[in-house]
C-alpha positions as CSV (number, residue, x, y, z in Angstrom):
1,M,93.2,68.6,140.4
2,K,95.1,67.9,137.3
3,H,91.9,66.9,135.6
4,S,90.1,70.1,136.4
5,L,93.0,72.3,135.2
6,I,93.1,70.5,131.9
7,T,89.5,70.8,131.6
8,V,89.6,74.5,132.2
9,L,92.6,75.1,129.7
10,L,90.6,73.1,127.1
11,A,87.5,75.2,127.6
12,C,89.6,78.4,127.2
13,A,91.1,77.1,124.0
14,V,87.8,76.2,122.6
15,A,86.4,79.6,123.5
16,G,89.3,81.2,121.9
17,C,88.7,79.4,118.6
18,G,85.2,80.5,118.6
19,G,86.3,84.1,118.2
20,V,88.7,83.4,115.4
21,G,85.9,81.6,113.2
22,R,83.7,84.7,113.0
23,T,86.4,86.8,111.3
24,T,87.0,84.5,108.4
25,P,84.0,85.6,106.2
26,Y,85.2,89.2,106.8
27,Y,88.6,88.3,105.2
28,D,87.2,86.0,102.7
29,A,84.9,88.8,101.3
30,R,88.0,91.0,100.8
31,F,90.5,88.3,99.5
32,G,92.7,89.6,96.8
33,Q,91.3,93.1,97.2
34,A,94.9,94.7,97.6
35,T,96.2,92.9,94.7
36,R,93.4,93.9,92.4
37,A,93.9,97.6,93.6
38,A,97.7,97.5,93.1
39,F,97.2,96.2,89.7
40,A,94.5,98.7,88.7
41,Q,96.8,101.6,89.9
42,Q,99.5,100.5,87.4
43,I,97.4,100.9,84.4
44,L,97.9,104.4,82.8
45,N,95.2,104.4,80.3
46,P,92.7,101.6,80.2
47,E,91.3,102.7,76.8
48,A,94.7,102.6,75.1
49,A,93.9,99.4,73.0
50,R,91.1,101.3,71.4
51,D,93.2,104.2,70.3
52,K,94.0,104.0,66.7
53,R,96.5,106.8,66.7
54,P,100.2,106.0,66.2
55,V,102.3,105.7,69.2
56,A,105.0,108.5,69.7
57,G,108.2,106.9,70.7
58,M,111.2,105.0,69.2
59,D,111.5,104.8,65.5
60,G,111.8,101.3,63.7
61,Q,115.7,101.6,62.9
62,S,116.4,102.5,66.5
63,A,114.1,99.7,67.8
64,V,115.8,97.2,65.5
65,A,119.3,98.4,66.6
66,A,118.5,98.2,70.2
67,Q,117.1,94.6,69.8
68,Q,120.1,93.6,68.0
69,R,122.4,94.8,70.6
70,Y,120.3,93.1,73.4
71,Q,120.5,89.8,71.4
72,S,124.3,90.2,70.9
73,S,125.0,90.8,74.5
74,F,124.2,87.1,75.4
75,T,126.7,85.8,72.7
76,E,129.5,88.5,73.4
77,P,130.2,88.8,76.9
78,P,131.5,92.2,78.1
79,A,135.1,92.6,78.6
80,P,136.2,91.9,82.1
81,A,136.7,95.0,84.3
82,S,140.0,95.7,86.1
83,A,139.9,96.3,90.0
84,F,142.3,99.1,89.4
85,T,139.9,101.2,87.3
86,I,137.6,102.4,90.2
87,G,135.9,105.6,89.1
88,I,137.7,105.4,85.6
89,S,135.4,104.5,82.6
90,G,137.0,101.4,80.9
91,N,134.7,101.4,77.8
92,K,136.4,102.8,74.7
């Protein structure tokens, strides 16, 4: 009796695995498709590298000052904040 039960369970397991194997080519053909779609949606202008016009944005002096402040933020830690200044700006 035990032997026939084990045989039936084994047969069911093998039959179940057969159905899984057929879906693999379907998933393999579309592997990475969602990632490629998300990447493509993040590109605002794919032809931007070929555009020779100057970029409208931050001027050179402001960019240098911002970069210097960024670099100095690693060497000069910010002042410790007090727990009693909730809702009050502590920067002066």
